C-alpha positions as CSV (number, residue, x, y, z in Angstrom):
1,X,-22.5,64.4,20.3
2,X,-19.4,66.6,19.9
3,X,-20.1,68.2,23.2
4,X,-20.4,64.8,24.9
5,X,-17.0,63.7,23.4
6,X,-15.4,66.9,24.7
7,X,-16.8,66.3,28.2
8,X,-15.7,62.7,28.1
9,X,-12.1,63.7,27.0
10,X,-12.0,66.3,29.8
11,X,-13.1,63.7,32.3
12,X,-10.5,61.3,31.1
13,X,-7.8,63.9,31.3
14,X,-8.8,64.9,34.9
15,X,-8.8,61.2,35.9
16,X,-5.4,60.7,34.3
17,X,-4.0,63.8,36.1
18,X,-5.5,62.6,39.4
19,X,-4.0,59.1,39.0
20,X,-0.6,60.7,38.1
21,X,-0.8,62.9,41.1
22,X,-1.6,60.0,43.4
23,X,1.3,58.0,42.0
24,X,3.7,60.9,42.4
25,X,2.5,61.5,46.0
26,X,2.7,57.8,46.8
27,X,6.2,57.5,45.4
28,X,7.3,60.5,47.4
29,X,5.9,58.9,50.6
30,X,7.5,55.5,50.2
31,X,10.9,56.9,49.0
32,X,11.2,59.6,51.7
33,X,13.7,58.3,54.3
34,X,14.5,61.6,56.0
35,X,12.6,60.7,59.2
36,X,14.6,57.4,59.5
37,X,18.1,58.8,59.0
38,X,19.8,62.1,58.5
39,X,21.9,62.5,55.3
40,X,25.1,61.9,57.2
41,X,23.7,58.8,58.9
42,X,22.5,57.3,55.6
43,X,25.9,57.9,54.1
44,X,27.5,56.1,57.0
45,X,25.1,53.2,56.6
46,X,25.7,53.0,52.8
47,X,29.4,52.7,53.5
48,X,28.7,49.3,55.1
49,X,27.6,48.2,51.7
50,X,30.3,50.0,49.7
51,X,33.0,48.4,51.8
52,X,31.8,44.8,50.9
53,X,34.1,42.9,48.6
54,X,32.6,41.4,45.5
55,X,32.1,37.7,45.3
56,X,34.1,35.6,42.9
57,X,33.1,35.5,39.2
58,X,32.1,31.9,39.3
59,X,29.4,32.6,41.8
60,X,28.0,35.5,39.8
61,X,28.1,33.4,36.6
62,X,25.8,30.8,38.2
63,X,23.6,33.3,40.0
64,X,23.0,35.3,36.8
65,X,22.0,32.2,34.9
66,X,19.5,31.3,37.6
67,X,18.2,34.8,38.2
68,X,19.1,37.0,35.2
69,X,19.1,40.8,35.7
70,X,18.3,40.5,39.4
71,X,21.4,42.1,40.9
72,X,20.9,45.6,39.5
73,X,17.2,46.2,40.2
74,X,16.8,49.6,41.8
75,X,14.1,50.5,44.4
76,X,12.4,52.7,41.8
77,X,12.2,49.9,39.3
78,X,10.9,47.5,42.0
79,X,8.2,50.0,43.1
80,X,7.2,50.7,39.5
81,X,7.0,47.0,38.8
82,X,4.8,46.4,41.9
83,X,2.4,49.1,40.7
84,X,2.2,47.8,37.1
85,X,1.7,44.3,38.5
86,X,-1.1,45.5,40.8
87,X,-3.0,47.1,38.0
88,X,-2.5,44.2,35.6
89,X,0.0,45.7,33.2
90,X,2.8,43.2,33.9
91,X,3.2,39.8,35.4
92,X,5.3,39.9,38.6
93,X,8.2,42.2,39.4
94,X,11.9,42.0,40.4
95,X,13.0,42.8,43.9
96,X,15.7,45.2,45.0
97,X,17.7,43.9,48.0
98,X,18.2,47.4,49.4
99,X,14.9,47.2,51.4
100,X,15.9,43.8,52.7
101,X,18.8,45.4,54.5
102,X,16.5,47.4,56.7
103,X,15.5,44.2,58.6
104,X,19.2,43.1,58.7
105,X,20.2,46.5,60.1
106,X,18.5,46.0,63.5
107,X,18.5,42.2,63.6
108,X,22.1,41.5,62.7
109,X,24.7,43.0,65.0
110,X,27.8,42.2,62.8
111,X,27.6,45.8,61.6
112,X,27.0,49.2,63.1
113,X,24.1,51.2,61.7
114,X,22.6,54.6,62.4
115,X,18.9,55.2,62.2
116,X,15.7,56.0,64.1
117,X,14.6,52.5,65.2
118,X,11.0,53.4,65.8
119,X,10.6,55.0,62.4
120,X,12.3,52.1,60.7
121,X,9.8,49.6,62.1
122,X,6.8,51.7,61.0
123,X,4.8,50.9,57.8
124,X,7.1,51.0,54.7
125,X,10.1,51.8,57.0
126,X,12.3,49.1,55.4
127,X,11.3,50.3,52.0
128,X,12.1,53.9,52.7
129,X,15.4,52.8,54.3
130,X,16.2,51.0,51.1
131,X,15.6,54.1,49.0
132,X,18.2,55.9,51.2
133,X,20.8,53.1,50.7
134,X,20.0,53.2,47.0
135,X,20.9,56.9,46.9
136,X,24.3,56.6,48.4
137,X,25.2,53.1,47.3
138,X,23.9,50.9,44.5
139,X,21.6,47.9,43.9
140,X,24.5,45.5,43.1
141,X,26.2,46.5,46.4
142,X,22.8,45.9,48.2
143,X,22.7,42.5,46.6
144,X,26.3,41.7,47.7
145,X,25.6,42.7,51.2
146,X,22.3,40.8,51.3
147,X,23.7,37.5,49.9
148,X,26.6,37.7,52.3
149,X,25.1,38.8,55.6
150,X,21.3,38.5,55.8
151,X,21.6,34.8,56.5
152,X,20.8,33.4,60.0
153,X,22.8,30.2,60.6
154,X,20.3,28.1,62.7
155,X,22.8,25.4,63.5
156,X,24.8,27.9,65.5
157,X,22.1,30.5,66.2
158,X,24.0,33.4,64.7
159,X,24.3,35.4,61.4
160,X,27.1,34.6,59.0
161,X,29.8,37.2,58.6
162,X,30.1,36.3,54.9
163,X,28.9,33.7,52.3
164,X,32.4,32.5,52.0
165,X,32.2,31.5,55.7
166,X,29.2,29.3,54.8
167,X,31.2,27.9,51.8
168,X,34.0,26.8,54.2
169,X,31.5,25.2,56.5
170,X,29.8,23.3,53.7
171,X,32.8,22.3,51.5
172,X,35.9,23.3,53.5
173,X,37.0,25.6,50.7
174,X,36.5,29.2,49.5
175,X,33.8,30.1,46.9
176,X,36.2,30.7,44.1
177,X,37.2,27.0,44.4
178,X,33.6,25.7,44.1
179,X,32.1,23.9,41.1
180,X,28.9,25.1,39.5
181,X,27.0,22.3,41.2
182,X,28.3,23.2,44.6
183,X,27.4,26.8,44.1
184,X,23.9,25.8,43.1
185,X,23.7,23.7,46.3
186,X,24.9,26.6,48.4
187,X,22.4,29.0,46.8
188,X,19.6,26.5,47.6
189,X,20.6,26.6,51.2
190,X,20.9,30.4,51.2
191,X,17.5,31.0,49.7
192,X,15.8,28.6,52.1
193,X,17.9,30.0,55.0
194,X,18.4,26.4,56.1
195,X,21.2,23.8,56.6
196,X,21.4,20.1,55.6
197,X,19.8,18.9,58.8
198,X,16.7,21.0,58.3
199,X,13.8,20.4,55.9
200,X,15.7,18.0,53.7
201,X,12.8,17.2,51.4
202,X,12.2,20.9,50.6
203,X,15.8,21.5,50.2
204,X,16.1,18.7,47.6
205,X,13.1,20.1,45.7
206,X,14.7,23.6,45.7
207,X,18.0,22.3,44.6
208,X,16.5,20.1,41.8
209,X,14.5,23.1,40.6
210,X,17.6,25.3,40.4
211,X,19.6,22.7,38.6
212,X,16.9,22.3,35.9
213,X,16.8,26.1,35.6
214,X,20.6,26.3,35.3
215,X,20.8,23.6,32.7
216,X,18.2,25.3,30.6
217,X,20.0,28.6,30.8
218,X,23.3,27.0,29.9
219,X,22.0,25.5,26.6
């Protein structure tokens, strides 16, 4: 009986080490961006994020009530959350916006980027690009860039140059002048990547959902 227990413990240890090894190897694979960009190129790309001005406090106040702790999620935290979710140890995970910028980098020409286009479009290319940005910038800067620029304005068939530009189109005023209700409405449009003339029913449902969420968080 004792021998069986020892064998069982050894087997469990070996399995645990094997799983750990697979996880470490997998993390290295998805976080290795060296084939997509050189160090100098990634620093250049990250500067696009670092140069972005922060939005006004009233916008962050509303966003953080709607989506608490979402602006500082790193790529490592996102990847860890995905694994834990997959094996049933947690429900859902929070997304880092750094990997979203990989798509923006080749599809939005408002900015200059440096990378290997073919490698970027390969499996997990956007994710690996995100890890590189995360190294030389920060998750909150990735968020600021994403919320400002990764938005295709269908009415004019172009990408916005800033969220403030959208604010002026919607309300004829800058974001810092908006009420909480107007910011919620603008966030609803932004998340749906739409505009009033598109999908009005779905927009109303999204806006109502966010208003309920904001009111609950404000209690």
